N, C-alpha and C positions, 0 to 999 in steps of 0.2 A: 410448633414447627413453622419455619418460614416458607411460604408458597412461592412458586415461580413468579406470580404477579407481584408479590411483595418484594421479591429480590430485584426484579427489573425496575420497580418503582424506587427502591433505595438507590440503585445504580444511577437512575436518572438525576438524582440530586447532585451528582458530580459533573453533569454535562454542561459545558459552556452554552450560553444563551443562543449563539448563532448555530448550534447543532441540535437544538431541541425540536425542530420542525422538519426533520428528514422524513421521507416517505417510508424508510426502513433504516434502522441504525447500522448502516454500512458505509465504510470509507474505501474508495477504490485506490488500491496501492499504486504508487508510481512505478511504471514499467520502462526500463531503459530501452530507448529507441521507439518502443511501441506506443507509449502515451504521448499523444500530440493533441492539438486543440480540438479536433473533431471528437475524439474520445472523451476528453475532459468535459467539454460542453454538453455532450449527450448524457454523461453521468450526472452532472449537476442538474440538468433539466429533468432527469428522471427522479430527482430527489435524493441522490446520494452524493457524498463528497467525491469530486473528481480530482485527480492529481497527476502531476508529471515531473520528472527530473529536470532541473534547469539545464543540465548538460544535453538534453535532447534537442535543444534549440542550437543548431549549428548552421552557419557561424554564430558566435555569441550575440551579434547585433540583432539577430532574429528574435531573441527573447523579449525585447521591448515590444515588437509587433505581436507576438503571441499573447503577452499579458494585456495589451490593449484590446485585442480581439475578444479574448475570453471575458474580460471585465465588461466590455460593451454589450456583447451578445447575451450575457446572463442578466444584465440590467434591463435590456430590452425585453427579454422573455418575461421578467417580472412585471414590467409595465403593461405588456400585452395581456397578461393574466395574473392580476394581483393575488388571486387565491391559490396559485400554483406553489408547490413546495420546491422552490429553486434553491438548491444547496450551495454553500460556499465552495471554493476550490482551494487546492493546496499546491505548493511547489516544494519539491524535494531538493535539499542542498547537501552535497557530500562534504562533510567537514573533515578534510584530510589534506596533508601537505601536498599531495599529488594533484589536487584540484586547484589549478592556478586561476580559475575563473571565479572563485568564491566571492571575492570582494566585488567584482563587476556584477555578478548575478544577484548578490544580496542587495546591492545598491538599487538595482532595478525593482526588486521586490518591495523595497521600502518606498520607492517612488510610486508604485502602483498600489501600495498598501494591501498586499496579498493577505487574505484573511488568515491562512494557516501555512506555516512553514514546517515541513517534515525534515528533520536532520538525521544523518546517518554517520556511523563509524566513531566519531569522537565527540566528547562532551562539548556542547555548542555554546560556550559562554558568550562569545562575541556576537553570535547570531541572536541569542535571546535578548540581549540589550538592544540591538537594532530593531528587532521585530516588536518588542514591547514599547518602543518609542512612539508607535502609531496605534497601539492597541491590538496588535495581531497576536496569534497564538503559536507556540512552538511545541510540536510533538516529536519525541525522539525515539528512534529504534533501539531496542535493547534485547539481548538474548540471555541475560543473567541478572541476578540480584545486584551484583557489584556494579554492572553497567547502569542499572536503574538508579542506584544510590548516587552515582557520580553525576548523572543527568539532573537529578532533582536538586543536587547541590548547586548546579548552574542555573536553576530557576525555571526549568521547562514547565509547560502547562499540562502536559500529558505524556504518557508512555505508550509506545507501541511494542507489544510483546511479540517478538518474532520467534515462534516456537517450532517444534519438530514438524516437518512436512510442508513448511511454507516454501513458496517458489523463490528462486534467486537466492541471494544471501540469507541464510537462516541458521538458527541455533538448533540444538538437539534436545532441549528440555520439553517435557510434556506440558501442555497448557494448564492442566490441572495443578501441577506442581508450581509452575512459575506464577500463575495468578494467585494461588494460595499464599505463597511466600511474600509476594509484593503487597498483597492486601493487608498483611500484618503491620505494615508501617506506612502505607500510602492509601489515601481515600479519594484521590483525584481521578481524572479521566484515564481509563485503560482501554486501549484498542488492541484486540487480539487477532493475531495472524497465525495461520497454520492449517492447511488442508480443508478450508471451508469453501463451499460453493452453492449451498442451498439455504432456503429460509429457515429450516429447522436448526441449521448450524448456528445461525445468528441468535436464535432463542437460547440455544445451549450455551453460547458464549456469555450471554447476559446472566443466565442462571448460575454460571460459575463465578460471576462477579465482575466481568468486563462490561464496558458501556457500548462498545462497537465491535463489529466484525470488520476485519481488514482483508479485502479480497483483491488479488491481482490476476492470477491465472485464469479465473472465470471470465474476465473481461478481455483477455487476449483472444478468446474464442467469440468475439463480437464483430459485427459488421463494421463498426467504426474504428477498430484497432488497426494501427499501422503495422501490420504483420502480414507475411505472405499467406496465401491460401493453404500452402503445404503445411506451414506451422500450425495454423488453426485446425486443419484436418487431423494433424498428428495428435493434438490435444483431445479431440473427440475419440480417436481410436485408441488412446493410451489408457493404461490402468495405473494404480498407485505403485505397483511393482516395477513400472517402467521409468521411475524417477531415480536418479543416482545423485549421490552427495559427494562433492569433490571441491578441493581448493585450487585445482590445477589452473583454471582459466583466468582467475583474477587475483589469486593470492589469499582469498577469503573463501571459506567453505560455503557452498551453495548447492541448490537442487536444480538439476537439469534433465531434459528429456534424453533418455538413453538412445533413441533413434537418431538424434542429431549428433551425438558423440560418435556413433558407429559410422554415420555418413561422412564425418570428418576424418575417417580412417583410423580412429582410435579404438582401443579395446576397453570398454567401460568397466570391465572386471579387473583391469590391471593398470589403472591410471596412477602416474607418479604424484608425489606431493610437490606442491609449488614452493618457491622461495618467497616467503612472506615479506621480505624486504624489497621486493620488486613489483609491488602492486601498481597497476597502471589503469588510470581512468581517462586516458586519451584515446587515440585511434586504435591501439591494440585492444583495449577494453571493449570498444564499440564493435570491433571485428569478432571478438569472442561472443558477445551477445547476439550478433547477427548470424553467426554460423552455429554456435552452440546454444541451443534454445533453453532459456530458463523456464521452469515450470514446477508447480508444487503437486503434492499428492492429491490435491483437490481435483485432478483430472478424473478421479473416480466418479465425480458427480457431473461431468460435462458430457452431454449427449448430442449436442448440436451447436452449430454456430448461429447466433441470434443477434438481433439489434439490441442495443443496450436497454432501451425502454422495455422490450419484451423480457429480457433477463430479469430486470428489476420487478416487473409485474409478476413474473413467475415466482420470484423469491418472496414477494409480499403475500401471495396466496399460500405458499408453503409455510411461511411464518405464522399466518393466521390459523391454518389447519393444525400446526403443531401446538399452538396454544389451546385450541379447542380439544385436542386429544388428551390433554393432561387432566 
């Protein structure tokens, strides 16, 4: 019988070199509006991958400044303490016809040689070629086996499995089912998303066959997140049953805080279906995320708003305790 330690050791064989020295195998998911340089830098300094959507930099010219700042501060942090686990960062690119910034933003990512690009929505063939030109990695969001196969055909370096309970745009498949099916044909890096907030969840993800846990909601409730205090407090006060799943707000199904839907004057129990042909990743999309708060079922494990370093330290302790308990 394979032990958990053997399983996690086998999984580590698929991990790219730049991700082998994280303080805990966690990647901070890119959060629309919320992930900005302060949060990303704090995550990387704490030893987990920090990320942000390129579209968060508005106007688009600010993206160059953000990439310069993040790169320089992380480099300086490593110089100040060569023994520190300073993690690489990632930028999320929406590969969709509605994103008229893709070429501009990708060009800047190539210029700054961003270590990891996270792609969403469509198979990212053109992105893969550009990122591989300087040795970067491309991880792609998927919610099904079909999406995974298409992304692998495009040459991506890893898959992010966005499973049931994940915050924001998410699928409905159980992580047990999706990891099992994808591991039948793919041995590369798997990043698992869906209702995780604690260190023992990270260990469970590895035991299932994933390499990393992908956490977004947990870091909205952090000091460094660019979110209102009301939003953060709502996460602490909410339970898994307070998350609703709807495609009304962006044309793609996602998970949101019920309290924010009610505050917007809508009935969360009777939301209409959206027109999928009218997806909007411009100002209307931004307004949706500003007023309708994305969140996953991982609110069940959020008890307080903390600094990123404290969140990571707590997860490391929980991870170690979970290993010892087996």
